[in-house]
N, CA and C atoms as a LAMMPS dump frame, in Angstrom:
ITEM: TIMESTEP
0
ITEM: NUMBER OF ATOMS
255
ITEM: BOX BOUNDS ff ff ff
-5.0000000000000000e+02 5.0000000000000000e+02
-5.0000000000000000e+02 5.0000000000000000e+02
-5.0000000000000000e+02 5.0000000000000000e+02
ITEM: ATOMS id mol type element x y z
1 1 1 N 5.81 2.597 -9.187
2 1 2 C 5.176 2.575 -7.501
3 1 3 C 6.48 1.518 -6.703
4 2 1 N 6.373 2.044 -5.698
5 2 2 C 7.443 2.268 -4.786
6 2 3 C 6.826 1.468 -3.127
7 3 1 N 7.396 0.519 -3.103
8 3 2 C 7.355 -0.138 -1.081
9 3 3 C 7.956 1.051 -0.071
10 4 1 N 7.409 1.223 0.881
11 4 2 C 7.708 1.451 1.597
12 4 3 C 7.067 1.158 3.193
13 5 1 N 8.362 1.192 4.506
14 5 2 C 7.554 1.213 5.79
15 5 3 C 7.484 3.165 6.17
16 6 1 N 6.807 3.411 6.705
17 6 2 C 6.143 4.647 7.149
18 6 3 C 5.46 4.707 8.714
19 7 1 N 5.666 5.54 9.591
20 7 2 C 4.99 5.842 10.388
21 7 3 C 3.687 6.398 10.575
22 8 1 N 2.132 6.815 10.991
23 8 2 C 1.42 6.68 11.137
24 8 3 C 0.302 6.823 12.5
25 9 1 N -0.077 7.593 13.065
26 9 2 C -0.68 7.287 14.471
27 9 3 C -0.338 6.76 15.225
28 10 1 N 1.551 6.8 14.759
29 10 2 C 2.512 6.165 15.802
30 10 3 C 2.526 4.553 15.628
31 11 1 N 2.258 3.961 14.449
32 11 2 C 1.95 2.495 14.214
33 11 3 C 3.043 2.98 12.472
34 12 1 N 3.603 1.854 12.861
35 12 2 C 4.558 1.338 11.29
36 12 3 C 3.672 0.526 10.446
37 13 1 N 3.688 0.876 9.057
38 13 2 C 3.14 0.22 8.492
39 13 3 C 3.726 -0.178 6.872
40 14 1 N 3.27 -0.843 5.779
41 14 2 C 3.715 -0.975 4.792
42 14 3 C 2.84 -0.019 3.951
43 15 1 N 3.716 0.021 2.705
44 15 2 C 2.733 1.643 2.313
45 15 3 C 3.704 1.472 0.742
46 16 1 N 2.694 1.695 -0.184
47 16 2 C 3.094 2.628 -1.771
48 16 3 C 3.197 3.818 -2.168
49 17 1 N 4.161 3.844 -2.915
50 17 2 C 4.484 5.506 -2.213
51 17 3 C 5.349 5.915 -4.117
52 18 1 N 4.523 7.426 -4.324
53 18 2 C 5.677 7.697 -5.804
54 18 3 C 6.247 9.172 -4.758
55 19 1 N 5.947 10.127 -5.698
56 19 2 C 7.061 11.356 -5.735
57 19 3 C 5.546 12.541 -5.484
58 20 1 N 4.322 11.867 -5.445
59 20 2 C 3.956 13.018 -4.502
60 20 3 C 2.429 12.24 -3.369
61 21 1 N 2.272 10.875 -2.891
62 21 2 C 1.415 10.074 -1.886
63 21 3 C 2.51 9.036 -1.592
64 22 1 N 1.949 8.662 -0.082
65 22 2 C 1.943 7.567 0.56
66 22 3 C 0.655 6.881 0.931
67 23 1 N 0.409 5.645 0.439
68 23 2 C -0.876 5.372 1.047
69 23 3 C -0.484 3.877 1.717
70 24 1 N -0.803 3.409 2.643
71 24 2 C -0.616 2.173 3.229
72 24 3 C -1.502 1.086 2.085
73 25 1 N -0.742 0.132 2.999
74 25 2 C -0.965 -1.508 1.55
75 25 3 C -2.687 -2.051 1.87
76 26 1 N -2.859 -1.764 3.455
77 26 2 C -4.324 -1.834 3.33
78 26 3 C -5.368 -1.285 3.323
79 27 1 N -4.837 0.32 3.377
80 27 2 C -6.424 1.277 2.077
81 27 3 C -6.23 0.713 0.671
82 28 1 N -5.16 0.884 0.5
83 28 2 C -4.596 0.753 -1.392
84 28 3 C -5.571 -0.735 -1.325
85 29 1 N -5.806 -1.558 -0.741
86 29 2 C -6.051 -2.818 -1.007
87 29 3 C -7.239 -2.477 -1.243
88 30 1 N -8.137 -1.761 0.095
89 30 2 C -9.625 -1.812 0.419
90 30 3 C -9.975 -0.797 -0.447
91 31 1 N -9.59 -0.043 -1.26
92 31 2 C -9.421 1.078 -2.221
93 31 3 C -9.64 0.325 -3.752
94 32 1 N -8.63 -0.733 -3.905
95 32 2 C -8.639 -1.871 -5.181
96 32 3 C -9.481 -2.868 -5.424
97 33 1 N -10.069 -3.324 -3.854
98 33 2 C -11.429 -4.374 -4.181
99 33 3 C -13.2 -3.256 -4.401
100 34 1 N -13.175 -1.793 -3.684
101 34 2 C -13.784 -1.312 -4.073
102 34 3 C -13.885 -0.966 -5.574
103 35 1 N -12.921 -0.626 -6.147
104 35 2 C -13.005 -0.683 -7.276
105 35 3 C -13.152 -1.408 -8.433
106 36 1 N -13.05 -2.682 -7.856
107 36 2 C -12.474 -4.032 -9.309
108 36 3 C -13.018 -5.074 -8.85
109 37 1 N -14.169 -5.244 -7.521
110 37 2 C -14.703 -6.166 -6.878
111 37 3 C -13.673 -7.549 -6.991
112 38 1 N -12.152 -7.18 -6.712
113 38 2 C -11.76 -8.63 -6.221
114 38 3 C -10.806 -7.966 -5.257
115 39 1 N -11.656 -9.782 -4.143
116 39 2 C -11.043 -8.653 -3.03
117 39 3 C -10.524 -10.07 -3.092
118 40 1 N -8.559 -8.857 -2.714
119 40 2 C -7.482 -9.859 -2.143
120 40 3 C -7.856 -10.105 -0.44
121 41 1 N -6.715 -11.525 -0.327
122 41 2 C -6.143 -11.841 0.926
123 41 3 C -6.37 -10.532 1.954
124 42 1 N -6.087 -10.445 3.564
125 42 2 C -6.34 -8.77 4.1
126 42 3 C -4.598 -9.034 3.937
127 43 1 N -4.25 -8.046 3.957
128 43 2 C -2.958 -7.358 3.729
129 43 3 C -2.319 -6.692 4.479
130 44 1 N -1.46 -6.972 5.884
131 44 2 C -1.088 -6.11 7.175
132 44 3 C -0.355 -6.193 7.073
133 45 1 N 0.274 -5.792 8.005
134 45 2 C 1.838 -5.377 7.975
135 45 3 C 2.799 -4.287 7.665
136 46 1 N 4.069 -4.464 8.859
137 46 2 C 5.264 -3.956 8.009
138 46 3 C 6.566 -4.387 7.863
139 47 1 N 6.297 -5.546 6.727
140 47 2 C 7.514 -6.195 6.93
141 47 3 C 7.198 -6.76 5.732
142 48 1 N 8.287 -5.988 4.766
143 48 2 C 7.826 -5.335 3.501
144 48 3 C 8.526 -6.26 3.152
145 49 1 N 9.145 -7.783 3.227
146 49 2 C 9.043 -9.185 2.396
147 49 3 C 8.58 -9.742 1.969
148 50 1 N 7.232 -9.948 2.685
149 50 2 C 6.353 -10.376 2.141
150 50 3 C 5.472 -9.877 0.793
151 51 1 N 5.671 -8.289 0.319
152 51 2 C 5.286 -7.796 -0.611
153 51 3 C 6.067 -8.167 -1.532
154 52 1 N 7.799 -9.076 -1.706
155 52 2 C 8.744 -8.62 -2.24
156 52 3 C 8.66 -9.902 -3.033
157 53 1 N 8.99 -10.065 -4.636
158 53 2 C 9.907 -12.018 -5.11
159 53 3 C 10.877 -11.769 -4.317
160 54 1 N 11.166 -13.25 -4.482
161 54 2 C 10.241 -13.9 -5.627
162 54 3 C 9.227 -14.786 -4.315
163 55 1 N 9.331 -14.826 -2.941
164 55 2 C 9.156 -15.584 -1.876
165 55 3 C 8.003 -14.944 -0.635
166 56 1 N 7.636 -13.61 -1.683
167 56 2 C 6.685 -12.933 -0.168
168 56 3 C 5.402 -13.575 -0.828
169 57 1 N 4.832 -13.541 0.656
170 57 2 C 3.822 -13.965 0.487
171 57 3 C 2.513 -13.492 0.35
172 58 1 N 2.766 -12.087 0.059
173 58 2 C 1.456 -10.98 -0.326
174 58 3 C 2.593 -10.306 -1.859
175 59 1 N 2.957 -11.008 -2.432
176 59 2 C 3.534 -10.585 -4.008
177 59 3 C 2.936 -10.391 -4.94
178 60 1 N 1.911 -11.212 -5.194
179 60 2 C 1.383 -11.493 -6.399
180 60 3 C 0.408 -10.025 -5.505
181 61 1 N -0.135 -10.266 -4.816
182 61 2 C -1.261 -9.125 -4.414
183 61 3 C -1.016 -7.472 -4.291
184 62 1 N 0.214 -7.276 -4.025
185 62 2 C 0.847 -6.147 -4.012
186 62 3 C 1.318 -5.437 -5.559
187 63 1 N 1.69 -7.066 -6.037
188 63 2 C 1.725 -6.252 -7.784
189 63 3 C 0.503 -6.098 -8.538
190 64 1 N -0.825 -6.317 -8.572
191 64 2 C -2.253 -5.849 -8.636
192 64 3 C -1.939 -4.81 -7.974
193 65 1 N -2.678 -4.387 -6.958
194 65 2 C -2.539 -3.368 -6.164
195 65 3 C -1.554 -1.937 -6.84
196 66 1 N -0.42 -2.122 -6.769
197 66 2 C 0.725 -0.852 -7.591
198 66 3 C 0.476 -1.449 -9.368
199 67 1 N 0.094 -1.65 -10.359
200 67 2 C -0.001 -1.835 -11.191
201 67 3 C -1.394 -1.116 -11.527
202 68 1 N -3.12 -1.475 -10.714
203 68 2 C -3.655 -0.812 -10.565
204 68 3 C -3.653 1.057 -9.916
205 69 1 N -2.763 1.456 -9.189
206 69 2 C -2.565 2.42 -8.51
207 69 3 C -2.28 2.221 -9.834
208 70 1 N -0.934 2.734 -10.398
209 70 2 C -0.611 3.766 -11.271
210 70 3 C -1.194 3.603 -12.617
211 71 1 N -2.319 2.612 -13.117
212 71 2 C -3.231 3.027 -13.863
213 71 3 C -5.127 4.12 -14.183
214 72 1 N -4.104 3.823 -12.278
215 72 2 C -5.851 4.404 -11.838
216 72 3 C -5.698 5.86 -11.493
217 73 1 N -4.425 6.299 -11.287
218 73 2 C -4.239 7.252 -10.165
219 73 3 C -4.045 7.138 -8.733
220 74 1 N -3.208 7.599 -8.462
221 74 2 C -2.923 7.22 -6.766
222 74 3 C -4.611 8.101 -5.613
223 75 1 N -4.384 7.516 -5.012
224 75 2 C -5.205 8.055 -3.403
225 75 3 C -4.79 9.403 -2.932
226 76 1 N -5.052 10.336 -2.529
227 76 2 C -4.55 11.108 -2.072
228 76 3 C -4.607 10.987 -0.468
229 77 1 N -4.298 10.506 0.394
230 77 2 C -5.205 10.372 1.816
231 77 3 C -4.172 11.75 2.218
232 78 1 N -4.248 11.445 3.778
233 78 2 C -3.727 12.461 4.834
234 78 3 C -2.383 12.139 4.921
235 79 1 N -1.3 13.169 4.9
236 79 2 C 0.019 12.924 5.257
237 79 3 C -0.002 11.297 6.563
238 80 1 N 0.992 11.038 5.954
239 80 2 C 1.61 9.328 6.942
240 80 3 C 2.92 10.202 7.497
241 81 1 N 2.926 10.544 8.274
242 81 2 C 3.612 10.984 9.492
243 81 3 C 3.049 11.386 10.849
244 82 1 N 3.531 11.526 11.586
245 82 2 C 3.323 11.737 13.042
246 82 3 C 3.178 13.548 13.144
247 83 1 N 4.333 13.603 12.027
248 83 2 C 4.572 15.265 12.577
249 83 3 C 3.765 16.773 12.027
250 84 1 N 2.987 16.868 13.109
251 84 2 C 2.654 18.562 12.609
252 84 3 C 2.337 18.491 11.399
253 85 1 N 1.845 19.083 10.817
254 85 2 C 1.076 20.078 9.22
255 85 3 C 1.673 21.294 9.235
């Protein structure tokens, strides 16, 4: 699982991606919380440094979510671009 920045509905967001999907960090955090009952602090924004080691303020939460996505299969949300389908 890797981190990226992407634009969806005109808004830049941080997200997780692999070869098949992109999902925003905020959406992934909501899915994680619903599936595990482990409510994490609000994860929003597009600054990837917030989600990376060693000093990212959301690194621990991002790592938990990324591991969960890899173990449980990734969601298949709508395409994450402003381009028409």
